[in-house]
C-alpha positions in Angstrom: 130.6 77.8 39.8 133.2 75.3 38.5 132.6 74.0 34.9 134.2 70.9 33.3 134.0 72.8 30.1 132.7 76.2 29.1 132.3 78.0 25.8 131.4 81.7 25.6 130.4 83.6 22.5 131.7 81.0 20.0 131.6 82.2 16.4 132.6 80.1 13.4 132.1 81.0 9.7 132.6 78.9 6.7 132.7 81.4 3.8 129.4 83.3 3.9 127.8 80.7 6.1 127.7 81.4 9.9 127.8 78.0 11.6 128.0 79.5 15.1 126.8 82.9 16.0 127.7 83.6 19.7 127.2 80.2 21.2 127.5 79.6 25.0 127.7 76.1 26.4 128.8 74.8 29.8 128.5 71.7 32.0 129.5 71.0 35.6 131.7 68.0 36.4 130.0 64.7 36.3 126.9 65.8 34.4 125.5 65.4 30.9 124.8 68.4 28.7 122.5 67.5 25.8 122.8 69.7 22.7 119.8 69.5 20.4 119.1 71.2 17.1 118.1 70.5 13.5 120.7 69.3 10.9 123.0 72.1 10.1 122.3 74.0 13.3 125.9 74.1 14.4 126.1 71.2 17.0 129.0 69.3 15.4 130.9 72.6 14.8 130.6 73.4 18.5 131.9 69.9 19.4 134.8 70.1 17.0 135.9 73.4 18.6 135.7 72.0 22.1 137.7 69.0 20.9 140.3 71.3 19.4 139.6 70.1 15.8 138.5 73.6 14.7 139.6 77.1 15.8 136.8 79.5 16.6 136.7 82.9 14.7 135.6 84.6 18.0 134.8 83.6 21.5 136.6 81.4 23.9 136.3 77.8 25.1 137.9 76.2 28.2 138.0 72.5 29.0 139.3 71.4 32.4 140.8 74.9 32.9 142.7 74.7 29.5 142.1 77.1 26.6 141.2 75.1 23.5 143.2 77.5 21.2 146.3 78.3 23.4 146.5 74.9 25.1 145.2 72.3 22.7 147.5 69.5 23.7 146.4 69.7 27.3 142.7 69.7 26.2 143.3 66.6 24.1 144.9 64.7 27.0 141.7 65.1 29.2 139.1 64.7 26.4 137.6 61.9 24.4 135.5 62.1 21.2 133.1 59.8 19.5 131.9 61.2 16.2 128.9 60.5 14.1 130.6 57.7 12.3 132.8 54.9 13.8 136.4 55.8 13.5 138.0 52.5 14.3 140.4 50.7 11.9 138.4 47.9 10.4 141.4 45.8 9.6 142.6 45.7 13.2 141.0 43.6 15.9 139.1 45.1 18.8 142.1 44.6 21.0 144.5 46.0 18.5 142.4 49.1 18.0 142.3 49.9 21.7 146.0 49.0 22.4 147.1 51.3 19.5 145.1 54.2 21.0 146.5 53.5 24.4 150.1 53.6 23.1 149.4 56.8 21.2 148.3 58.2 24.6 151.7 57.2 26.0 150.5 54.1 27.9 153.2 51.4 28.3 152.4 48.2 26.3 151.3 46.3 29.4 149.1 49.2 30.6 147.5 49.6 27.1 146.7 45.8 26.9 145.2 45.8 30.4 143.1 48.9 29.6 142.0 47.4 26.3 140.9 44.2 28.0 139.0 46.1 30.7 137.1 48.2 28.2 136.3 45.3 26.0 134.8 43.5 29.0 132.8 46.6 30.0 131.4 47.0 26.5 130.6 43.3 26.2 133.1 42.8 23.4 135.5 40.3 25.0 134.3 37.4 22.8 135.0 39.5 19.7 138.2 41.0 20.9 140.4 39.1 18.5 138.2 39.5 15.4 138.8 42.3 12.9 136.5 45.2 13.4 135.2 44.8 9.9 133.4 41.6 11.1 131.5 43.5 13.8 127.9 44.5 13.6 127.0 48.1 13.5 126.2 48.1 17.2 129.5 46.4 18.1 131.5 48.9 16.1 129.7 51.7 17.8 130.5 50.2 21.2 134.1 49.8 20.2 134.2 53.4 19.0 132.9 54.6 22.4 135.4 52.4 24.2 138.2 53.9 22.1 137.2 57.4 23.3 137.6 56.2 26.9 141.0 54.6 26.7 142.7 57.6 28.3 140.1 57.9 31.1 139.1 61.4 29.9 137.5 63.8 32.2 135.3 65.1 29.4 133.7 63.0 26.6 132.1 64.4 23.5 129.4 62.1 22.0 128.3 63.4 18.6 125.1 61.5 17.8 126.6 58.3 19.2 123.5 56.1 18.6 122.6 57.1 15.1 121.6 53.9 13.1 121.4 51.7 16.2 118.3 49.7 17.0 116.4 50.5 20.3 118.1 47.7 22.2 121.6 48.7 21.2 120.8 52.3 21.9 119.8 51.4 25.4 123.1 49.6 25.8 124.9 52.8 24.9 122.8 54.8 27.3 123.7 52.5 30.1 127.4 52.9 29.2 127.1 56.6 29.3 125.4 56.5 32.7 128.2 54.3 34.0 130.8 56.8 32.9 129.0 59.7 34.4 128.7 57.9 37.7 132.5 57.6 37.7 132.7 61.4 37.4 133.0 61.8 33.6 131.4 64.9 32.1 129.6 64.3 28.8 128.5 66.6 26.0 125.9 64.7 24.0 124.5 65.8 20.6 121.6 63.7 19.4 118.6 63.6 17.0 116.8 61.3 19.4 114.9 63.5 21.8 114.1 60.6 24.1 117.8 60.0 24.3 118.4 63.6 25.6 115.4 63.2 28.0 116.9 59.9 29.4 120.5 61.1 29.8 120.8 64.9 30.0 121.0 66.9 33.2 120.7 70.0 31.1 119.8 70.7 27.5 120.8 73.5 25.2 118.9 73.9 21.9 120.8 75.4 19.0 119.1 76.7 15.8 120.9 78.6 13.0 124.1 78.8 15.1 122.5 80.3 18.2 121.4 78.8 21.5 117.7 79.5 21.6 116.9 77.7 24.9 118.7 76.2 27.9 117.5 74.3 31.0 116.7 71.0 32.5 114.4 68.7 30.5 111.5 69.6 32.9 112.2 73.3 32.5 112.2 73.1 28.7 108.9 71.2 28.8 107.2 74.0 30.7 108.1 76.3 27.7 105.4 74.6 25.7 102.8 74.9 28.4 101.4 73.2 31.4 100.3 69.6 31.9 98.0 67.5 29.8 95.5 64.9 30.8 95.0 62.0 28.3 92.2 59.5 28.5 91.4 56.4 26.5 88.1 54.8 27.5 87.7 51.1 27.5 84.6 51.4 25.3 85.0 53.8 22.3 81.2 54.5 22.6 82.0 56.6 25.7 84.3 59.0 23.8 81.7 61.7 23.6 81.0 61.6 27.3 84.7 61.6 28.1 85.1 64.7 25.9 82.4 66.4 27.8 84.0 65.6 31.1 87.4 66.8 30.1 86.1 70.0 28.6 84.0 70.7 31.7 86.8 70.1 34.2 89.5 72.0 32.2 87.6 74.7 30.5 89.8 74.0 27.4 89.3 72.5 24.0 89.7 68.7 23.9 91.9 67.2 21.2 91.7 63.7 19.7 95.1 62.0 19.3 93.8 59.0 17.5 93.4 55.4 18.7 90.5 56.5 20.9 92.7 58.9 23.0 91.4 62.3 24.1 93.7 65.0 25.6 93.3 68.4 27.1 95.7 70.9 28.7 95.1 71.6 32.4 96.5 74.3 34.7 97.4 72.1 37.6 97.3 68.5 38.8 94.1 69.0 40.8 92.2 68.6 37.5 93.3 64.9 37.4 91.4 64.2 40.7 88.3 65.8 39.3 88.5 63.8 36.0 88.9 60.5 37.9 85.9 61.3 40.1 83.7 62.3 37.1 84.7 59.2 35.2 83.9 57.0 38.2 80.5 58.7 38.7 79.7 58.1 35.0 80.8 54.4 35.3 83.4 54.8 32.5 86.3 52.4 32.5 89.6 53.5 31.0 92.6 51.7 29.4 94.8 54.8 29.6 94.7 57.7 32.0 97.7 60.0 32.4 98.8 63.4 33.5 102.0 64.5 31.8 104.2 67.3 30.7 104.8 68.0 27.0 107.4 65.7 25.4 110.8 67.0 24.3 109.6 66.4 20.7 106.9 69.0 21.3 109.4 71.4 22.9 111.8 70.9 20.0 109.2 71.5 17.4 107.9 74.6 19.2 111.3 76.2 19.6 112.8 75.4 16.2 109.6 76.2 14.3 109.9 79.8 15.5 113.4 79.9 14.1 112.3 78.5 10.8 109.5 81.1 10.5 111.9 83.9 11.4 114.4 82.7 8.8 111.7 82.6 6.1 110.8 86.2 7.0 114.4 87.3 6.6 114.7 85.6 3.2 111.5 87.0 1.9 112.0 90.5 3.3 
């Protein structure tokens, strides 16, 4: 299998702190790898190694066929990085920021200006192109920062929590930009604290906790870790909640949970239970506002996986 980037057994220590403890990460070309984990789990350290900003103490990382330790210059030529905080020069205009980066990447002046204009248009920044970046809103600076990482048309882009601090609308704008780059063949490594972001963008997800990868798979595969599907029902008339609870318990054979706002949920073994619930509700003449069959959310997956790590760490500390 051909990978756009692959890290094997990465180890990184900062004094007595082990930031990475044998981490494996990989993504095929034209895909998004989401990397999730609590603060301090090692996500940014892994990104910095892949981007040649840190050297691993052990293990190996290859990007586009180039070793990040032995061939850092080659890796940098095919990579782009957007960190957790905007790195543009606030005293330069949007155009000047992108042209400067283009020239640092050895583009001729005419090529750098053309590339800057193209990216400013793609990121809806043309009207602000000649304004200093310090006059930009937070969302505009983030878009300019993302545009800056794409000036050299990199094959691999590292996005380290790219939408932190953005409102939902601006976050969706960034998501669409990421999707557009992937459609053009770019490979993306995305770290994020927003689990719905990983669910929306990632083809595969690796979960890191305490410097180790504790789970890897597609979003759907990870959701199956928590368990099977769940049926949720919200009757039109709250007076029917007791009857709905009886129906759900009878069909599933499991304990029914209340999720507030008049919503009852129960885990089920397969989707045939949904048909039975709909039939029983109809027979009882109970109308519903909400009725769904769904897998666990990534939030539930994340909590289940990382909670285990927290409990194990507490046992180590107290042993």
